[in-house]
C-alpha positions in Angstrom: -2.0 20.5 20.0 -5.6 20.6 18.4 -7.6 17.7 18.1 -7.4 17.9 14.3 -3.9 18.1 14.3 -3.8 15.2 16.8 -5.6 13.2 14.3 -3.8 14.1 11.2 -0.5 13.2 13.0 -2.0 10.0 13.8 -3.2 9.4 10.5 0.0 10.0 9.2 2.2 7.9 11.3 -0.5 4.8 10.7 0.0 5.4 7.0 3.9 5.2 7.3 3.7 2.4 10.0 2.2 -0.4 7.9 -1.3 0.7 9.4 -0.3 0.0 13.0 -0.2 2.1 16.3 0.8 0.5 20.0 -1.8 1.9 22.5 0.7 3.7 24.5 1.6 5.8 21.3 -2.2 6.6 20.7 -2.4 7.9 24.4 1.2 9.9 24.2 -0.6 11.5 20.8 -3.7 12.6 23.6 -5.9 10.2 23.1 -7.7 8.6 26.4 -8.5 4.9 26.9 -12.0 5.9 26.3 -11.4 7.8 23.2 -9.5 4.6 22.2 -12.4 2.3 22.8 -14.7 4.5 20.9 -12.4 4.1 17.9 -12.4 0.7 18.3 -16.4 0.6 18.8 -16.7 2.6 15.5 -14.5 0.5 13.3 -12.1 2.8 12.7 -9.4 0.9 14.7 -9.3 -2.9 15.3 -7.1 -4.6 18.4 -4.3 -6.5 16.8 -1.7 -8.2 19.0 -1.4 -7.0 22.7 -1.4 -3.3 23.2 -1.6 -2.8 19.1 -4.1 -1.4 17.1 -4.6 -1.7 13.4 -6.3 1.0 11.1 -9.6 -0.8 9.6 -8.7 0.3 6.3 -5.1 -1.5 6.5 -5.0 -5.1 5.7 -2.7 -7.6 7.3 0.6 -8.0 5.6 3.9 -9.6 6.3 5.4 -6.5 7.4 2.5 -5.4 9.5 2.7 -9.1 11.1 6.7 -8.1 12.1 5.8 -4.3 13.2 2.9 -5.6 15.3 5.0 -8.0 16.8 7.9 -5.5 17.5 5.2 -3.0 18.8 3.7 -5.4 21.1 6.8 -6.1 23.0 8.1 -2.6 23.2 11.9 -1.7 23.5 12.5 -4.7 25.5 12.1 -7.2 22.1 14.3 -7.6 19.1 12.9 -9.1 16.2 15.6 -12.0 15.0 16.1 -15.0 12.8 14.0 -15.4 9.9 11.3 -12.5 10.6 14.8 -10.5 10.7 16.1 -11.6 7.5 12.6 -10.5 5.9 12.6 -7.4 7.4 16.3 -6.5 5.9 15.0 -7.9 2.5 17.2 -10.6 2.6 14.8 -12.9 1.8 10.9 -12.6 0.3 9.2 -15.0 2.8 8.1 -14.2 6.1 7.8 -17.0 8.4 4.4 -18.1 10.1 5.7 -17.1 13.4 7.8 -14.2 14.2 10.5 -14.4 16.5 11.3 -12.0 19.1 14.5 -12.3 21.6 13.6 -11.1 24.9 16.0 -10.6 27.9 16.3 -13.5 30.6 13.8 -13.1 33.3 11.2 -11.2 31.0 7.7 -12.7 31.3 5.2 -11.6 28.5 1.8 -12.9 27.8 1.8 -15.3 24.5 1.2 -13.3 21.3 -0.6 -15.0 18.1 2.1 -15.6 15.6 4.6 -14.6 17.7 7.5 -16.9 19.4 9.9 -15.6 22.2 13.2 -17.0 22.4 15.0 -15.8 26.1 18.3 -14.3 24.9 20.0 -11.1 25.6 21.1 -9.5 22.4 23.9 -6.9 23.1 23.6 -3.3 22.0 25.9 -3.9 19.1 24.2 -6.5 17.4 20.9 -4.7 17.3 19.7 -1.5 15.1 16.5 -0.2 14.9 15.4 -0.4 10.8 12.2 1.7 9.5 11.2 1.7 13.4 11.6 -2.0 14.2 14.3 -3.2 16.3 16.1 -6.0 14.7 19.2 -8.1 14.7 22.1 -6.6 12.5 22.6 -8.2 9.3 25.5 -10.6 10.5 23.7 -11.9 13.4 20.6 -12.2 11.6 22.0 -14.3 9.1 23.7 -16.6 11.0 20.5 -17.2 13.2 18.2 -17.5 10.1 20.5 -20.0 8.2 20.6 -21.9 11.2 17.0 -22.1 11.4 16.1 -22.8 7.6 18.3 -26.0 7.5 21.5 -26.9 5.9 19.9 -26.5 2.3 17.9 -23.2 2.4 20.1 -22.1 5.3 23.0 -22.3 2.3 20.8 -20.4 -0.2 20.3 -17.2 2.3 23.6 -17.2 3.1 25.2 -17.5 -0.2 22.6 -14.5 -1.2 23.2 -12.5 1.9 27.3 -12.7 1.2 26.5 -11.2 -2.3 24.6 -8.6 -0.8 27.9 -7.8 1.1 27.1 -9.1 4.6 30.2 -9.3 6.2 31.4 -13.5 6.3 34.3 -12.5 9.4 31.7 -10.9 11.3 29.7 -14.1 11.3 32.6 -16.3 11.9 32.9 -13.8 15.1 29.7 -14.4 16.4 29.7 -18.0 15.9 33.0 -18.1 17.9 30.7 -16.3 20.5 28.2 -18.9 20.5 29.9 -22.3 20.5 27.9 -24.4 22.8 24.6 -22.6 21.8 22.0 -24.9 19.8 22.7 -25.0 16.3 26.2 -24.1 16.5 27.1 -27.2 14.6 24.9 -26.3 11.8 26.6 -23.0 11.9 30.1 -23.9 11.5 28.9 -26.0 8.6 27.4 -22.9 6.9 30.6 -21.0 7.4 32.7 -23.8 6.0 31.0 -23.9 3.2 30.4 -20.3 2.6 34.4 -19.9 2.9 35.3 -21.8 0.2 34.3 -25.3 1.2 31.3 -25.6 -0.9 33.3 -25.9 -4.1 35.8 -28.6 -2.8 32.3 -30.7 -1.4 31.0 -29.9 -4.9 33.7 -31.5 -6.8 33.8 -34.5 -4.1 30.0 -35.0 -5.1 30.1 -34.7 -8.9 32.8 -37.3 -8.5 30.3 -39.4 -6.5 27.3 -38.9 -8.3 29.0 -39.7 -12.2 30.2 -43.2 -10.4 27.0 -44.0 -9.2 25.3 -43.4 -12.4 28.1 -45.3 -14.3 29.3 -42.6 -16.1 33.4 -42.9 -16.7 36.1 -41.9 -18.8 36.9 -38.3 -17.0 39.6 -36.8 -15.7 39.7 -34.4 -12.9 42.0 -31.4 -12.4 43.5 -32.0 -15.8 46.1 -29.5 -16.7 45.5 -27.9 -20.4 46.9 -25.4 -22.6 44.5 -23.2 -24.3 45.2 -21.2 -27.1 44.4 -17.0 -26.3 44.3 -18.2 -22.8 47.3 -20.1 -21.4 47.5 -22.8 -18.8 44.1 -23.8 -17.2 43.0 -26.6 -15.0 40.0 -28.2 -16.1 37.4 -29.6 -13.1 36.2 -33.0 -14.5 37.2 -33.5 -18.4 36.2 -35.5 -20.8 39.3 -35.6 -23.3 38.2 -37.5 -25.8 34.4 -36.5 -26.4 35.6 -32.4 -25.5 33.2 -32.2 -23.0 34.0 -29.9 -20.1 32.2 -30.0 -16.5 33.0 -26.7 -14.5 32.0 -27.1 -11.0 31.3 -23.9 -8.6 30.8 -23.6 -5.2 28.6 -20.6 -4.0 27.3 -17.2 -6.4 29.4 -15.4 -3.5 32.7 -16.5 -4.6 32.0 -15.2 -8.4 33.0 -11.4 -8.1 33.3 -9.6 -11.2 37.1 -10.5 -11.8 36.2 -14.1 -11.5 33.4 -13.6 -13.9 35.9 -11.8 -16.6 38.4 -14.2 -15.9 35.8 -17.5 -16.4 34.1 -15.6 -19.6 37.8 -15.5 -21.4 38.4 -19.1 -20.6 34.8 -20.4 -21.5 35.3 -18.5 -24.8 38.8 -20.1 -25.3 37.5 -23.4 -24.7 34.9 -23.2 -26.9 37.0 -21.9 -30.0 38.6 -25.4 -29.4 35.3 -27.3 -29.8 34.8 -27.8 -26.0 31.0 -28.4 -24.8 31.1 -26.8 -21.3 28.7 -27.6 -18.5 28.5 -25.8 -15.3 26.9 -27.2 -12.1 27.0 -26.0 -8.3 27.1 -27.1 -5.2 22.8 -26.6 -4.6 22.3 -28.4 -8.1 24.8 -31.3 -6.9 22.9 -31.5 -3.6 19.2 -30.9 -4.3 19.2 -32.0 -7.9 21.8 -34.9 -8.9 19.6 -36.5 -11.6 19.9 -32.8 -13.3 23.0 -33.2 -13.4 23.9 -36.3 -14.6 21.2 -36.1 -17.7 23.3 -32.8 -18.4 26.3 -34.6 -18.8 24.7 -37.7 -20.8 22.9 -35.5 -23.1 26.1 -33.7 -23.9 28.2 -36.9 -24.5 25.1 -38.4 -26.6 25.5 -35.0 -28.9 29.2 -35.1 -29.1 28.8 -38.7 -30.1 26.3 -37.9 -32.7 28.4 -35.4 -34.0 31.4 -37.5 -34.4 29.1 -40.3 -36.2 27.5 -37.8 -38.6 30.9 -36.4 -39.7 32.8 -40.0 -40.2 
């Protein structure tokens, strides 16, 4: 390969890989140690993490930080946790520290912005995506959700499930890791994902309304809707015809559920019901918003009744 061909090939490689090149890859392409040093001296390349070069005309980005961490570690490392979730495009946020799993007994020098975790990642749970070795989606989501905590972890898991990540596979991975740090939180998240979020949201809604001094409602009230049939109303103020519909996670609202709920809600509105929707996330993170929505609906209905009379 001529020098010109070599340079074109390396430029193409760098362009397609977030401006980065491993020193080992540069040597394989035909660059000597002295030639690499000369490129750095001229300012064409800059040294990034250990063993990684970055083209000077490429800025540091979240993607380049993840790729640099992977290149710096080489074949022994696997990007995991929130960084892997970012690489899979399951979240828009790249963590400040890129977590890299390395085998037990592996000793590596510390890298800026990289955190090593000694954990064996089976080949069945590892895949190369756009040139970067990462944990597969189920393992990624489970680890990232645990590291984020209950509230943010639930949002990530809900989004991932909507994107098609396999819940049963996450359950299998959790069983294999029982006893590992974060296993209790992982179990809680999996219970919520499996439908527990809805029942927990119902209990939370009841507690929140009672604490706010709002009464006069019935839970799970059976009601016949014209044009729809028998319906169970989650939380109904029967006299005022104000209904609170309680959801768990968006993951459970598939197309069939959406169409059924739309037909049901249309039937309710034709009977004169005001329908308020809430969910596990709102009830956990913004209960005051939920209470205000209920109060506004009840106030609106009382004003309508007074105006009519």
